[in-house]
C-alpha positions as CSV (number, residue, x, y, z in Angstrom):
1,M,94.2,101.7,45.6
2,D,96.0,99.7,42.8
3,G,96.1,102.6,40.4
4,E,97.6,105.0,42.9
5,T,101.2,105.8,43.6
6,K,103.0,103.6,46.1
7,L,104.0,106.7,48.0
8,S,100.3,107.1,49.0
9,I,99.3,105.5,52.3
10,H,95.7,105.1,53.2
11,V,94.9,105.4,56.9
12,G,91.6,104.2,58.4
13,S,90.0,106.2,61.2
14,R,86.6,106.6,63.0
15,K,84.8,109.8,62.1
16,S,84.7,111.3,65.6
17,E,86.7,114.4,66.3
18,L,88.9,112.7,68.9
19,A,89.6,109.8,66.5
20,L,90.7,112.2,63.8
21,V,92.9,114.1,66.2
22,Q,94.6,110.9,67.2
23,T,95.0,109.7,63.6
24,N,96.5,113.0,62.6
25,F,98.9,112.8,65.5
26,V,100.2,109.5,64.2
27,I,100.4,110.8,60.6
28,D,102.3,113.9,61.6
29,S,104.7,111.7,63.6
30,L,105.3,109.5,60.5
31,K,105.7,112.5,58.2
32,R,108.7,113.7,60.1
33,N,110.5,110.5,59.1
34,Y,108.9,110.0,55.7
35,P,108.2,113.4,54.2
36,E,108.0,112.0,50.7
37,K,104.9,110.0,51.5
38,E,101.3,111.2,51.2
39,F,98.9,110.0,53.9
40,K,95.2,109.9,53.1
41,I,92.6,109.4,55.8
42,V,89.7,107.1,55.1
43,T,86.9,107.7,57.7
44,M,84.1,105.3,58.6
45,T,81.7,104.6,61.4
46,T,81.7,101.5,63.6
47,L,78.9,99.5,65.2
48,G,79.7,101.3,68.5
49,D,79.2,104.6,66.8
50,R,76.0,103.7,65.1
51,V,74.1,102.1,68.1
52,L,73.8,104.8,70.7
53,D,70.5,103.8,72.4
54,Q,71.9,100.8,74.3
55,P,74.7,100.4,76.9
56,L,77.8,98.9,75.2
57,P,77.6,95.5,77.0
58,K,74.0,95.1,75.9
59,I,74.8,95.4,72.2
60,G,76.1,91.9,72.3
61,E,79.0,92.3,69.9
62,K,82.8,92.1,70.2
63,S,85.1,94.7,68.6
64,L,82.4,97.4,68.7
65,F,84.8,100.2,67.7
66,T,87.2,98.2,65.6
67,K,85.5,95.6,63.3
68,D,84.6,98.0,60.5
69,L,88.1,99.4,60.4
70,E,89.6,95.9,60.4
71,D,87.3,94.8,57.6
72,A,88.7,97.7,55.5
73,L,92.2,96.7,56.5
74,M,91.7,93.1,55.5
75,S,90.1,94.1,52.2
76,K,93.1,96.3,51.5
77,N,91.1,99.5,51.3
78,V,93.4,101.0,53.9
79,D,97.1,100.3,54.7
80,F,96.8,100.8,58.5
81,V,94.3,102.0,61.0
82,V,94.7,104.1,64.2
83,H,92.9,103.0,67.4
84,S,92.7,103.8,71.0
85,L,94.4,100.7,72.3
86,K,91.8,100.2,75.0
87,D,89.2,99.5,72.2
88,L,91.3,96.7,70.6
89,P,90.5,93.1,71.8
90,T,93.5,91.1,73.1
91,T,93.0,88.6,70.2
92,L,93.0,90.2,66.7
93,P,91.6,88.7,63.5
94,D,93.9,86.4,61.7
95,G,96.4,88.2,59.5
96,L,96.2,91.5,61.5
97,V,98.7,92.8,64.0
98,I,99.5,95.9,66.1
99,G,102.6,97.3,64.4
100,A,103.3,100.0,66.9
101,V,102.1,101.6,70.1
102,F,102.9,105.3,70.5
103,E,104.1,106.8,73.8
104,R,101.3,106.7,76.3
105,E,99.4,109.7,77.7
106,D,98.3,109.7,81.3
107,P,96.1,106.5,81.4
108,R,94.0,107.5,84.4
109,D,90.4,108.5,84.5
110,A,89.2,112.1,85.2
111,L,86.2,113.4,87.0
112,V,84.4,116.1,85.0
113,L,81.8,118.0,87.1
114,K,78.8,120.1,86.0
115,E,79.6,123.8,86.5
116,K,77.3,124.2,89.5
117,F,79.0,121.3,91.3
118,K,82.6,122.3,90.4
119,E,83.6,122.7,94.1
120,Y,82.5,119.2,94.9
121,S,84.2,115.8,94.7
122,L,82.8,112.3,94.3
123,S,82.7,111.9,98.1
124,T,80.9,115.3,98.7
125,L,78.4,115.3,95.9
126,P,74.8,115.3,97.1
127,S,73.3,111.9,97.6
128,G,71.6,110.7,94.5
129,S,73.8,112.7,92.2
130,V,73.9,111.1,88.7
131,I,77.4,110.1,87.4
132,G,77.5,109.3,83.7
133,T,79.7,106.5,82.2
134,S,79.4,103.7,79.7
135,S,82.0,101.6,81.4
136,L,81.3,98.6,83.6
137,R,84.7,99.0,85.1
138,R,84.0,102.5,86.2
139,T,80.4,101.6,87.3
140,A,81.6,98.8,89.5
141,Q,84.2,101.0,91.2
142,L,81.8,103.9,91.7
143,N,79.2,101.5,93.1
144,G,81.7,100.1,95.5
145,N,83.3,103.3,96.7
146,Y,80.4,105.8,96.5
147,P,77.1,103.9,97.0
148,Q,75.3,107.2,97.7
149,L,75.7,108.2,94.0
150,K,73.6,107.0,91.1
151,V,75.5,105.7,88.0
152,V,73.7,106.1,84.7
153,D,74.8,105.0,81.2
154,V,75.9,107.8,78.9
155,R,76.7,107.2,75.2
156,G,78.0,109.3,72.3
157,N,81.4,110.8,71.4
158,L,83.3,113.0,73.7
159,N,81.6,116.2,72.4
160,T,78.1,114.7,72.8
161,R,78.7,113.5,76.4
162,L,80.1,116.9,77.5
163,R,77.0,118.6,75.9
164,K,74.8,116.3,78.0
165,L,76.7,117.2,81.1
166,D,76.6,121.0,80.4
167,D,72.8,120.9,79.8
168,E,71.4,122.9,82.8
169,D,68.2,120.7,82.7
170,G,70.2,117.5,82.1
171,K,70.3,114.7,84.7
172,Y,74.1,114.4,84.9
173,S,76.0,115.9,87.8
174,A,79.4,114.6,86.6
175,L,81.1,112.3,84.0
176,I,84.0,109.9,84.3
177,L,86.2,110.1,81.2
178,A,89.7,109.1,80.1
179,S,92.0,112.0,80.9
180,A,94.0,111.2,77.7
181,G,91.1,111.9,75.4
182,L,90.4,115.3,77.1
183,S,94.1,116.2,76.9
184,R,94.4,115.3,73.2
185,M,91.4,117.4,72.4
186,G,92.9,120.4,74.3
187,W,90.2,120.2,76.9
188,G,92.3,119.6,80.0
189,N,90.6,122.5,81.7
190,R,87.4,120.4,81.8
191,M,89.0,117.9,84.2
192,S,87.9,118.6,87.8
193,K,90.2,115.9,89.1
194,V,92.4,113.2,87.7
195,L,91.4,110.1,89.7
196,P,94.3,108.3,91.4
197,C,94.6,104.5,91.0
198,S,93.7,104.1,94.6
199,E,90.3,105.5,93.7
200,M,89.8,104.2,90.1
201,L,91.9,101.6,88.3
202,Y,91.9,102.3,84.5
203,A,91.2,100.2,81.5
204,V,93.8,97.9,79.8
205,G,95.7,99.9,77.2
206,Q,94.0,103.2,78.2
207,G,95.9,106.3,77.1
208,A,97.9,104.6,74.3
209,L,97.4,104.8,70.6
210,A,97.8,101.6,68.5
211,V,98.5,101.3,64.8
212,E,97.0,98.1,63.4
213,C,98.1,96.7,60.0
214,R,98.3,93.5,58.0
215,A,100.8,91.0,59.3
216,D,102.3,90.4,55.8
217,N,102.8,94.1,55.0
218,D,106.5,94.3,55.7
219,A,106.8,97.9,54.4
220,V,104.3,99.3,56.8
221,L,105.7,97.2,59.7
222,A,109.2,98.6,58.9
223,M,107.9,102.1,58.7
224,L,106.1,101.8,62.1
225,A,109.0,100.1,63.9
226,P,110.9,103.2,65.1
227,F,107.7,104.5,66.7
228,N,107.0,101.4,68.8
229,H,107.7,103.0,72.2
230,P,109.5,100.5,74.5
231,E,108.3,101.8,77.9
232,T,104.7,102.0,76.7
233,Y,105.0,98.6,75.0
234,C,106.2,97.0,78.3
235,R,103.2,98.3,80.2
236,V,100.5,97.6,77.7
237,L,101.8,94.1,76.8
238,A,101.6,93.1,80.5
239,E,98.1,94.6,80.7
240,R,96.8,92.9,77.6
241,S,98.3,89.5,78.7
242,F,96.5,90.0,82.0
243,L,93.2,90.6,80.3
244,K,93.6,87.9,77.8
245,T,94.3,85.3,80.5
246,L,91.2,86.4,82.4
247,G,89.2,86.3,79.2
248,G,87.6,89.6,80.2
249,G,86.6,92.7,78.2
250,C,83.6,95.0,78.2
251,S,81.5,92.2,79.5
252,A,83.0,92.2,83.0
253,P,84.5,94.9,85.3
254,V,88.3,94.6,85.1
255,G,90.8,97.3,85.9
256,I,94.6,97.7,85.9
257,S,97.4,100.0,86.9
258,T,101.1,99.7,85.8
259,K,104.2,101.5,86.9
260,L,107.7,101.3,85.3
261,K,110.5,102.8,87.3
262,Q,114.3,102.9,86.8
263,N,116.7,102.7,89.7
264,D,120.5,102.3,89.2
265,N,120.0,100.9,85.7
266,V,117.5,98.4,86.8
267,Y,113.9,98.7,85.6
268,K,111.0,97.6,87.7
269,L,107.5,97.0,86.2
270,T,104.7,96.8,88.8
271,L,101.3,95.6,87.7
272,T,98.1,95.8,89.8
273,G,94.9,94.2,88.5
274,A,91.4,93.8,89.9
275,V,88.1,92.3,89.2
276,W,84.8,93.5,90.7
277,S,81.2,92.4,90.9
278,L,78.8,94.7,89.0
279,D,77.6,96.3,92.2
280,G,81.1,96.8,93.5
281,S,80.5,94.8,96.7
282,T,83.1,92.2,95.7
283,K,86.7,93.2,94.7
284,L,89.6,90.9,94.1
285,E,93.0,92.6,93.7
286,E,96.6,91.5,93.3
287,T,99.9,93.1,92.6
288,L,103.1,91.6,91.1
289,D,106.3,93.0,89.7
290,Q,109.2,92.1,87.4
291,T,112.7,93.6,87.0
292,F,114.8,94.1,83.8
293,G,118.4,95.0,83.3
294,Q,117.4,97.2,80.3
295,I,114.3,98.1,78.3
296,R,115.7,99.5,75.1
297,K,117.9,97.6,72.7
298,T,120.8,99.7,71.4
299,V,123.2,99.1,68.6
300,K,125.9,100.7,70.7
301,H,125.5,98.1,73.4
302,K,125.7,95.2,70.9
303,L,128.8,96.5,69.0
304,S,130.8,97.7,72.0
305,P,133.7,95.2,72.8
306,T,132.3,94.6,76.3
307,E,129.5,95.9,78.5
308,E,132.1,97.4,80.8
309,A,133.8,99.3,78.0
310,S,130.5,100.7,76.7
311,S,129.6,102.0,80.1
312,K,132.9,103.7,80.7
313,K,133.6,105.3,77.3
314,I,131.5,108.2,76.1
315,K,132.6,108.1,72.5
316,T,134.9,105.4,71.1
317,D,135.5,104.3,67.6
318,K,133.1,101.5,68.1
319,T,130.3,103.7,69.4
320,V,130.8,106.1,66.6
321,E,130.6,103.1,64.2
322,A,127.4,102.0,66.0
323,D,125.8,105.5,65.7
324,N,126.6,105.5,62.0
325,E,125.0,102.1,61.5
326,I,121.8,103.3,63.2
327,A,121.7,106.3,60.8
328,V,122.3,103.9,57.8
329,L,119.6,101.6,58.9
330,N,117.1,104.5,59.2
331,R,118.0,105.6,55.7
332,R,117.5,102.1,54.4
333,I,114.1,101.9,56.0
334,T,113.1,105.2,54.4
335,E,114.5,104.2,51.0
336,K,112.8,100.8,51.0
337,T,109.4,101.9,52.4
338,G,109.5,104.7,49.8
339,D,108.7,102.1,47.1
340,L,106.9,99.8,49.6
341,G,109.6,97.1,49.3
342,C,111.4,95.6,52.3
343,E,113.6,92.9,50.9
344,D,116.7,93.9,53.0
345,L,114.9,94.7,56.2
346,A,114.9,91.3,57.8
347,P,116.1,92.6,61.3
348,N,112.9,94.8,61.5
349,V,110.3,92.2,60.4
350,A,111.9,88.8,60.6
351,D,110.5,87.8,64.1
352,R,106.8,87.1,63.3
353,R,105.8,86.3,66.8
354,C,102.9,88.2,68.3
355,F,102.1,88.8,71.9
356,C,98.4,89.6,72.5
357,G,98.2,91.1,69.0
358,L,101.4,93.1,69.4
359,T,104.3,92.4,67.0
360,V,107.7,91.9,68.6
361,N,109.1,95.3,69.4
362,V,112.5,95.4,67.6
363,N,113.6,98.2,69.9
364,M,113.6,95.9,72.9
365,P,115.4,92.7,73.9
366,I,113.1,89.7,73.3
367,D,113.6,88.5,76.9
368,V,112.0,91.7,78.1
369,V,109.0,91.1,75.8
370,I,108.5,87.6,77.1
371,K,108.8,88.6,80.7
372,C,106.2,91.3,80.3
373,D,103.8,88.8,78.7
374,N,104.5,86.3,81.6
375,L,103.9,89.0,84.2
376,G,100.4,89.7,83.0
377,R,99.6,86.0,82.8
378,D,100.9,85.4,86.3
379,L,98.9,88.2,87.7
380,A,95.7,87.0,86.1
381,N,96.3,83.4,87.4
382,S,96.8,84.8,90.9
383,L,93.3,86.4,90.7
384,I,91.9,83.3,89.1
385,D,93.1,81.3,92.2
386,K,91.2,83.8,94.3
387,G,87.9,83.2,92.4
388,A,88.1,85.9,89.7
389,L,86.4,83.7,87.0
390,E,83.4,83.1,89.2
391,V,83.0,86.8,90.0
392,M,83.2,87.6,86.2
393,K,80.8,84.9,85.3
394,I,78.1,86.3,87.6
395,S,78.5,89.7,86.0
396,Q,78.3,88.3,82.5
397,D,75.2,86.2,83.5
398,I,73.5,89.3,84.8
399,I,74.2,91.2,81.6
400,R,73.0,88.4,79.4
401,S,69.8,88.1,81.5
402,S,69.1,91.9,81.1
403,I,69.7,91.6,77.3
404,G,67.2,88.7,77.2
405,K,64.6,90.6,79.1
406,K,64.9,93.6,76.8
407,S,64.5,91.6,73.7
């Protein structure tokens, strides 16, 4: 990369069709702000892509879908990488951070039925019907809610799993997949039903795209900052804080649901989390919420003479001045990142704190960031008080035991 123009940005991505669709979405978004830049995709496979003959928990490695991409990032072969946020551990390698999370798609799971079962639901499928999923979280919830069904591991990218379902002689009657992935691929018509959270809590970070970069790359961090979506950030930070406090991941069934609503200029973030035994017979669940006066930080609010004045006046000299300053700041970001220099961008990159791998979102008040982090931690501690760690340990011991027997 050293001999190439500084206007060229190298972007790491997995080779799957869905991963490339997601990576190109991020690049297209960035191009609208930085049309002078050239973005080059560098594709690679990950351990999770290469080992397809074992269930994910039995492979026995962390960062199954991210480590190879992160190695390329740390060796400076790429400038940033695009991930499905649900694949990223809550603790990142030293020197790496999540520079932005883009606006979230629907995070819920979807039921995809084989054609001959398209009129059925999970509750009406014939007893013994095979449901395919590679997720312990989905498996535990299916086992608990629909014990008459048989849950079987299914591996491969989205295209491969759908082909296995469509095979007339195949064993699968249905799949449980993330609705966001199907939507991004333009395959929304394959969804038989989007599963409500009362039926299936989703994975931490599901439906959101994360851009990971080096923590010392101020130019890339400044370039990504405008795309760090505040509402999505609130939700996924609370979720990741929840999971990090539990110490969970793919080795234990953990699910989440978040809602962020605005009423009379007050925002309310509601977080529901749960832990299950592998067979679904034990479920521990808790819900907590937090309120905020505002989510988005605005220059207008900061420069207005008083909060009262800013709420009453549509356009004053001060608010015009604020709008102009925003435009100037955006131009400065573009100019500075054009030559990959950020000497004058301290407001965008000065706060080096990270929360569960996420950089401080400069589009939000810092107290909101801290409250979201605390909410996830408090929810996890509530479940821990109920015995969540013991339930998770039993699941992990069962998985380790099955790995040992196979080896």
